[in-house]
N, C-alpha and C positions, 0 to 999 in steps of 0.2 A: 919259255915260262917255266919256272921251277915248281915242281909238284910239292905241295905242303905235306908234312908228315902227319900220319894218323897218330893221335895221342891216346894211349890206352890207360893212362893214369899211373901214378907211382913210379914215374921215370921210365915207363915202358912205352915204346912207339914202334913204328914199322921198320925201324933200322935195327932193333934188337929183339923183336918179339913178333909173334903172330897172334891173332885173335880169332876165335871161332864164335860166330854170332848166331844165336838162336832167337827167332822172332815170334811174334804172335801168329804169324802165318803158319808156323809149324804146329802150334797148339790147335789152330782151326783145322789144319789138315788131319791131325790125329783124331779130332772129334768126328770129322767126316769119314775117315778111314775105318774107325771102329763103330760107325753108325750110332753115335751117341746123339740122342735127340735133345741137345742143349744148345743154347746160343749164348756164348760168353762175350761180354763186352771186352774191348781192348785192354782196359785196366785189369780185368779179371784174368785175362790171358797172361799178363805180366806177372800177376801173383802166382799163377800156375808155374811159370818159368822159374820164379824164385824158389818155389817148393822143389822143383826138379833139380835146381842147382844145389840146394842144400843136401839132397838125397843122392846126388850124382856119385856113381862109382867110376872113377876115371879109368879103371882097367877095362870097363865095358863101353864107356862113352855115352853120349846122349842118344837114345834110340826112341822110336815111337812108343815102345813099351814103357820106358821111363816117363815120358810125357803123359801117357795114359794114366799111369799110377799117380802122377802129380795132380792130374785133373780129378781123379777119384778122391785123393786126399783133400784137395780144395773144396770139393762138394761136401765131404764129411765135415770139414771145419765150418763151412757156411751153414750147414743144417744142424750143427752141434751134435753130430753122431760119433760115438766113440766105438761102439761094438762093430764087428764085421757085419757087412750086409751085402746082399746081392746088388750088383752094379745097376741093373735095370730098376730095382726098387729105389736105389739111391738117386738115380736120375729123376724118377718121378717125384721123390721128396724134394729134391733140389728145385725142380721146375715149379712145384706147388708152393714152396716157400718164397720163390721169386714173385709169383703171382700175388701172394698175400702182401708183399711189401709194395707192390705197384698199386693195389686197390686202396 
C-alpha cells in the first residue's frame, strides 16, 4: 500500500518540505507550566498560536516564552488593555471579563 503524501499547501508536500506543527496542546502546556490560572477554549488556543506565529522570530524558534507572550497578548486584546500591566492582574481581568460574558 502506497503512503499518501502530506500536502502543506502552495505546492509543498513531504517530498520537498518539512512542517513543524504547533498545537493547542502546547498552549495548554505553557498555561500549566507558568501556573496561569486560565482555561482557554480550543478556538482561543488557536488564536494564541496565530499571534505567536505573527510575532515569531525564526532565529529563536517557537519556545514556551513566545507562547506565553502570545497568551498575554491574547488576554490584552480580549480585555481591550493597551497599557502594560502585571500578568497576574491581567489574568484576573481576563477571567472576570469571561465571567461577565457567561452571566
